[in-house]
Structure formats: structure tokens, C-alpha cells
Steps between C-alpha positions, in 0.01 A plus 500: 500500500338775711140445601367791297674363191351157554154651539551690177592175330187338638285784373661471160427129494133572540462756220591552136649778293844634430735559791288286732227769527134413525285565194149640521357150451706254702452131451249332736671357804397156623553390857842334537341190648318435173786555260834319500783750461740418214852410591703821497793538264825642643399851395137486615347569840161344575296580808156373606248773433213592733148419384297775335252711690730587790572866589816627337677566829434141611623361168825693543554361850425147382750537218759630749458187711498263206820659371659417834368143487245553778161329475281809482175305543619346823632833624162663437314217669716507814541878514189675366648835607738465206215610271503849653878537522663741259745374241758745634471355850552147367805612303631676812472177701680298233773761471547504877532120520755501219693777674528274805679232303214283382511384139224503241505120504418502873178696461262236357541278806509783755199688363319175424531390861433846645291708259421740783847642439363652179289746701744553788638838593871527429579736790249357751512126421796388287784728605452410871538129415840553341603726790391224741713245315806723527461661843319237705637183343840613375442386143736671256328684214671266255314210665152659498413324176589158637292548815195640317510222244508242779195658665307744275238539774746734673398769251133458590560513877471798728818582688334633817211252508662179374875494440624677811266319746608164352865599528461608864334167585773300326770698677337433835513129419874528446556563129819704480635472145232712337672517161499119495131505588428737210697291252381154605163528679345833400157337498509515880496880477173498305338250738246620754631494855155435650362261240810309387817533707366493855250212446771277355736568788214440744426166333860386554480607865176304526684181406679515834791724411601806698472844341880511484525158332231590245677826419830314464334264250384778271837671526666181381236435235314825411304315234282363783313829488397428139341161576127447554388393846215288364677352196849464641556536874200301622520190276880474523512537877214251542696249288821569695322452830255217438652296216871556551483518879757778513527780753443868438855567618626357171337793322712742701811342352354455152228756419557430131285191551199707400662585164489138376202348321290280726384273219815490286778501760396466865248214476687283247826518691341440839315199359822363353674540837215315671510223238867446580448527875695823532356764734795708615615687190530876568256715307770695309661176378163350412375797301797692363673208332441441131310192387828327416656594834189379682511164319868465591421570864230232491736244349779573748267467798353180358848346475587584861 
């Protein structure tokens, strides 16, 4: 159902009179948080209604968001500029996103995560993002929806100030398959080069790796750029070095080490190896095997 039709249905749900028109004395509206909405029948449409006392233009915008399934209260809290936006501009943004292949069902999550999109400029902010996906990354228009749904923050990112600088940095590191990057790790494109990407690479170099080896690690396992230095890199490397007595060179061959849980996978399996007097199992075998496979490995080595 088109957006304007849904909004009309929402307006009709809030008033009385024949043909869905408002009468001169509409029923008092209570805030939706205080009244439980009845279960709709197949022929009824029920929408949460905005509390009384709000300006009419704001009520209309809230209804538009609620019709789409977007939490209007959260959107207002995170993007106060939405109060001053015109209803026509909001409709223009929704229409543009739908024209780019997004579905109505995608919008609650996208706009919920990035409510700043509701006050973005279509020609200055949103259109350049889709052009960037196509021209810079080689993403086919038919795949725009998939990429945006994987990382809605793309729509809230500036092409010249965020997306393109991140892409240039990643290309200098050696990323070549840019369409793969867009489909699988688009979060790297919305990450700050100075505050996120460079510090994490520098930390790996600080472990004793060369710049080339550190770059090769993130090329093999791009998810390294999404891990926290304080909550992931530091405690896991400290355990690898001090408790497991392993060398940093092992990380070059198996950078995925940092993707495993320290408490649920790394520690328990290392402790089991120590208990059985086994200290030479390669990291990939130790960590990638399932629990059943790991138990089988333990039994086989015990029998030898």
C-alpha cells in the first residue's frame, strides 16, 4: 500500500464519522503507551496514535513513521531536527529509498538505527551514497538493498568525508575486490580511518609484526578491524603470549584467533591440552574444530 494511503488509513483510525472523515468533536486520544491497542481484525488497520497537545504537523510526521513501523519517539530523541522537517521532505526521502530497491519492511530497522536519514538531503546526502556504491565499489543496483541492509550506517555517512577516505585507506592496504568488501564488510567503510582503522593496525604492528605482515592479517581476516583493542586484542594476545607460551608468528598464519571467545573457547581448550600434556596442537586445529571433533582429537592423542 502506498505511503500516502497508509497515512490516510492511520488518520481514519484516529477519528470518527462516515467515510473515515473527522467529525467536529473527535474522541479524546490517549497516549499509546497508556492504552493497549485491540487486536486488529483482517479488515482493520490499527496504528499507535501520538499523544494530544502536539502540533498538527508533528502529529502527521509521527503517524507517518508509526505507519512504517519506525519508533517515532526514539527517532525524535536521536534526531531533534526531525521536529522541524516538513512532511513532504520526509515522504520524499522514503520515496527515494523505495525507488532504490529498499522495501517498506526494511525501513523500521534502517531508520531506527540511523534516524538522521529522516532529515538528510536526497541530492546532497543520499543520492551520492548510492552513486558511491555503484561507481566506486562496483555494486550492481539490484544489490544496493542487500548492502544497505547489512550496514544502514552507509546512508548516514558522508561520501567525501567518510566513505571515500576509508575506501582509499583500505585500497592502500591491499583490498582489491571492492564489491566483496561492500557485500561482506561494509562496516569498514563507515569506520574512522584515524580513530579506528589505523590504531588497530598499529596495535598489531606493536606486537612485533611488520607493517606488511599486519596488513596481510587484516586482508585475510577483515573482521579484525571490527574488534576492540582493549576488550579483544590485548587480553587475547596476553593469554597467547604468557599463558599459552606461543609466538606472535602464529598469528600471521591464523589471524582468526582473535575471533574466538577467550573464556568459552580459547581458555577451556588450552587448559584441556595442558591437562593432557599436549602443547603442540596448531591454533587452527585447536580452535576451529567442533566440540565433538576436539574430544576425538584428545582421545586419539591419549591412546598414542
